[in-house]
N, C-alpha and C positions, 0 to 999 in steps of 0.2 A: 486595593489587591491584599490577597491574604498573606499572613505572615510566613517565611521561610519553613517554620516549622508547623505548619499548620496540620500536616499529615504524622510527623512524628510520635514516636511513642516517648521519646525523651528530649530533653533540650541541652544540646551540647555547650561548652565553654564557649563565650565570647570571641570573635574574631580578634579583636584587641588584646586577649590574654593569650589566644594561641601564635600572636606573632613573636612571643618572648620565648617560644620553647623550640630548643633544638633544632634551628636550622641555622647554625653555624657552619660552614663547612658540610660534609656528609648529612643527611637527615637520619636521625636516629630510628629503629625498626619501627616503631610504632606509629609513624609516619610515611614510612614507605609503601608506595601504591601496592597493591597485590600485581604481581609478576612483571615489575618495573625493574629490572635488572642492571648491574653496576654499568656493564656495555652500554645501554641506552642513556644512562645518566651521562656518560662522556659524550655521546652522540649529542645529547641536547647541551651541555657544557659549551661545545664546539659553534651550535647553530644558534643558541639562546642566550640573552642575559641572566644572570642567575636570579634575577627577579621573577621572571618566567619560570623557569624550573621550579623555585619555591610556591610559586601560585598554580601549578600543576600538581607537586606533590600533594598540599593542602586540597585541592578540590578533588582529587581522586580518595585521597583519605578520608574525606567527609563522607564521600558516596560510598565508601567500604562499610561503614555503619548505618546503611538508610534501606537495607532490604525489609526491615518491617513497615516501615514507612511507605516504600514502595509496592508493598502488596497489599498495603490499607486502600491506596487509592485504586489500584489495580481491582480489587474486590469490590469497592464502589462502583464504577464504572461499568464494568461487565455484569453487575446484578441489575442494571438500569438497560432495559430491553431498548436496541437502537436499531431493530430491522430497518432498511432504507424507506420503507412506504409509512414508516412511525414517525410521523414529524414530530411529535410532542417527545417520544422516547430520545430520538436522536438530538433533540435540542436540551434537553435535560444532561446528557452527557456533556453537550455542548458547555453548560452552565457549571458543571465540575472540571471541565478542562480551562475553563477562565479564571476560576479559585487557583487552578494547580501552578499554572504557567506563570513565570514572572516576567510576562509582559503585557503593554497595553494591547488590547484586543479592536479590531473592527468587525460587526457582524454583516455579512451580506446575506440580507434576508432572501427567503425562499418562500413562494407559497405552495409548492408541490413538494419539495424536500425540505429536510432540517436546514437551518441557518448553515451557512458556509463560514468558517472565521479564518481570519487573516491577523497574525500576531505580529508587530512589528519592533524591530529596534530602534535607536535612534536615528539611523539611517537602514534605509531597506536594503533587500539583496538586491536591486538594479546598481546600486553603488558600487559595483565589483565584488559584492557579498556573496551569501551563502543562500539558501530558501532549504529549509526542512519540510517534509511534505509526509502527511498522514491522513487518514479517515475515520471518522468516528460512526458510521454506518456499519450492519451487518446484514448477512443473508438471510437471518433467521428471524422470522416471526415468533414473538412471542410464547405463542400457543406451542410451536416445534421446538425449541430449545429454551430454557431459562435458566438462572441462577449461577452460581458461584461456588466451586468445592474444591480443597485440596487435599490430595491424598499421594503418598510416595514420592514426594519431591515435584509434583506436576499439580497446574492449576488447571481446571478445565470449568468451560463455559462458553458462550455465544461471543465470538468475536475476541476471545482472551488473547489470542495471537494473532489473528487479523482484524483490527492490528490495534486493540488496545493495549496491548502489552508496548508496541512501539511509542504508544502516545506519552506512556507512563516514564519510559525511557527519556525522552526528549525532555519532559518537563524535570525530570531531576537532574539532568546534564547541563539545563540552562539555571536551572536553582544552584547548582554548584558554582559555575562562573559568576553567577550575580553576587555572591556571597563574597567572592573574592574580588570584585569591581572589574570583571573582566568583559562582563555580558555587553554593556553599552560600546564597548569597542567594536565590535563585531557590526559590519553591514547585515543585517540579518532579516528576513521573512521567515514566519512557518505559516504554511497553509495547511488547514484541517477542513476536509471537505465531507459533506454529508451525502455524496451522491454515486460513491466509486463503485460499489458494489453493482450496479447497473451501468457502468461505463463513463461516469463523471459527464454526463451531456451537458449538465447547466454549469459545473464549477470548471470546467476545462478554459474557458476563456480568459476566467480570474487567476487561475494558476498559471496558465502560459503570459500572461501580462504579468504578474507578481514574478515570474523567475527571470523574464527577457531583462539582459546585463547580468547576470549573474555569474560569479565565476563557478560555480558549480551547485548540484541540486543532490541533496541526501534523502533518500525515500526510506521508510523505516517500518516497511511490510514485513511478515515473518521471517525470520532468520532461520537459515538452512543449516543442516546437517555440516559439520566441521567449520562454521562460521562462514559460509561461503558467503562472497559479495557478487550480486547480479549485477552484469553488466549487458544482457542480453536478454530480452522478452520478445515473443511472438506479438504480431500485430493480432487485433481480433477484429470480428465482424458479425452482424446478426442481420437476418433477413425474415420479414414475415412474409408470409406465401398464402396468397388466395386464389383458390381455384373454384371457378364458377360453370354451371352447367342447365341442364333442365331439369325441374321436378315432374314425374310421374308416377303413375301406379305400377308398382314392380310385376303385377299379372296381366292386369286388364290394359294397360299401355306402356307396355317397357319398350317398345321400340323409338315412342316419342321422347323417352328422357334421352338426357346426356349427362353420363354419372360424372360428376366432378371428384368423386372419391377416386375413381379408375385412374383420372387425369392426374390427380394429385398422387396416386401410387407410381404412376411412371416418372413424375418427377422426382419424388423422393428416392428412387434408384438411380438414376442418373446423379442428382446429387451426391448421394453417397460414394458413388465411384471416381468422384474427383480428389479424395483423399489421396495423397504421394507421401507416405513417410520419409521416404528418401529426401523429398524436397522443403520438408517440416510443415507440408500443408494438410490439414486436416478438415474434414466437414461434417458436421453432425446434426441431422434431422431428431431434435429432443421431443418434439412434442406435436401431434398431428390430430384433429378431429372433424367430425363432418357428418351431415346427414343425421334424420330425424328417426329413423327405423329400418329394417331389414325388409319390409315390404314396401318402400318408397326410393325410387331412383333417386340418389342425392342431387341436389342443384349446388350447395357450398361444401367445401372443404377449405380446411385453413391448417397452417402447420407454422413452427418456428424453428429455426434454423441457424445454427453457430459455426463460424468458418474460424479458422487460425492461420498465419502465414509468418513467414519469416523476413520478407522484404516488401517494400512499397509496391513493387510490379508486380508479386505474386497476389497481392490480395485485391490488385485490379483485374488480374488474369480469373482469379476465383469467380470474381463477381460476373464478369463477361460471360464464363463458363455456365454461370447458373442461370442467366438471362437465355443464353441459348438452349438449355434442358428446357425451362419453362416453354419456350414456342415449341420445341420438339414435341413435349408430352402434351400440349393443348392440341397441336398441329396433329397427332396422331387418332385423335377423337373428334368428329365434327361434331361442332356445336359447343365447344369447352373454351376457355380460356383461363390462363394463369397469371396474374399480377403478383410482382416482388416488391416489396418495400423494405429499404434498408440500404446496407453494405457495408464497407471497412469502419468501424468506430475509432479503435485506436490503432495509430501506426506501430510499428515496431520500436522495441529499442534496440538500437542496432549499436555493436562495441565500436569505439572510433579510438583514436588514438588519444584523445583527451580523455574519454572515460576510462580508457584502461590507466592515464596515469593517474587521475584520480582515485581509482581501486586500489593502485599498489600505493597511495597515499595513505587511504585509509587503512588498509592491511597492517601499515607500519604502525597505527594507534591502536591496532586490535592484538598485536604481538607484543607491544609494550604492556599489556595489561593481563598477559596470560592467556590470550584467546588464539586458537588458529587463523589463517585467514589463505585462502585461495578464491580465485575466481570459481562462480556458479558455471555449469553447462547451461545451454539455450534452458529458458524455463516457458512454458506453453502458457501462462496466466498473463493478463494485461495489468498496469498499473499505472498509477499518474506520473511513475518516471517517464513515461513514452510522452507524455504532456510536454514536460520540462525540456526534454532532448529536443521536440517541437521548436522551442523558443531558441534553439541555439545552443543550449547550455548541457554540458557533460553532467549525467546522472547517472549513478549508482543505486542500488536498491537491496533489499534484503537484509537491513542494518538492524530489524527488531532483535528481540528475544528469539533463542531458539524454540520450535516449537514444531507441531505435526498435526495433520488429521483440520485443517482447516477448509469450511465448507461441508464439514460432516459434524455428526453429533459425538465424535472422538475428538474435538478440538481440544489441543493441550497445550500448554507452556512449561517449559523447563525452568522453575525459578531460580535454580542455580544460575543459570545465563544472565538472570536480570541486572545484577550489580556490574559484572565485566562488561556487558555490551552498554551499560552506560556510561561507566568509565571510560570507554573506548571513544564514545562521541564527546566526551568530555576532552580528551586527550587530546582528539583531533581539532576541536574547538579553539584549544589554548592555542595549538600550533598554529592554525589559520590566524588568529589575532596576532601573533608575533610578526608572521608573515606581511 
């Protein structure tokens, strides 16, 4: 395992020396974590032995000086292209993470995607502990968006906030606890998957199994404005549509042709009309192709469709209506047929009493280090938080560094948020270890 300071620009005093400095009674200012006010100290005194307060203060203080090291690791892994389809690139990022995380790792090899990683504490999350979840693939082929650059306090690059910044955050929070001897007190599993951007088709069973029995799941997708914590996400589905007809010369034999593109057009119109914003249902036919030229009646057309929904029954409802639309569209044009492949992929992340309580608990840690904290409104994009919730584990999301522009060439991360968002996780983990 790489030494703790492998990404640091300087080496701090050993922990044994720091134990003798300034921890009798109230800590000196240089050891008070940013944003940890006196009122919060009183709360900790009431609920934690002094040793945990001291460990908390030292962990957060160490993190306060780690921004250069965090940016170094961030630059390294963003510079490595890791589009989901680029197995070699995703695995290169995985090797960098293995060096950065202070836990032993198990690689779950894949022939299709990059290898999925499971980092484990002495006891796994299923022993009533925590599972932390992230992914190291991105939506960007290297030829589309590559490189890493910093300007005006923002870091830019493919996957910088979705979600390589979250991976850096997790690694450094765990290293802070390791240095204080707390890390191995936690029943803990960290899952880093390589196929999240295409719906986690391969890794979902692994994550579900790793999460089962955990008390909570924390997911470090892009942080939102106001440091909002995500407790609700829409479910997602996808469908591949194939319309078949009969080819014919568009002039000499038009009557004998059966136009598959026409049948597809009728289906697309019906599918789009299923969108119901009041119910939180959206349907988007994002890609259509077919035919070989304007003077041939096309015998084949295909389409790719995405749909989003708020509840599981709504997901089943959308799929049933799409099947009806396919039958009606093909039935209106004799000699054509439409086949659908796919359906709901990710279940919704639905807010529960347990996840609301987890959000409130994490919000306390965010406020303790000077961040804002509230619950985010319903989010349209899916994530592995839904997979953890499927295992019966309360899950919250959006705990990574703040940023915006994810899935666009303007993707960027607010570097000022790196340290405090990491401190929030460390604060939460210390409190969890005590509980």
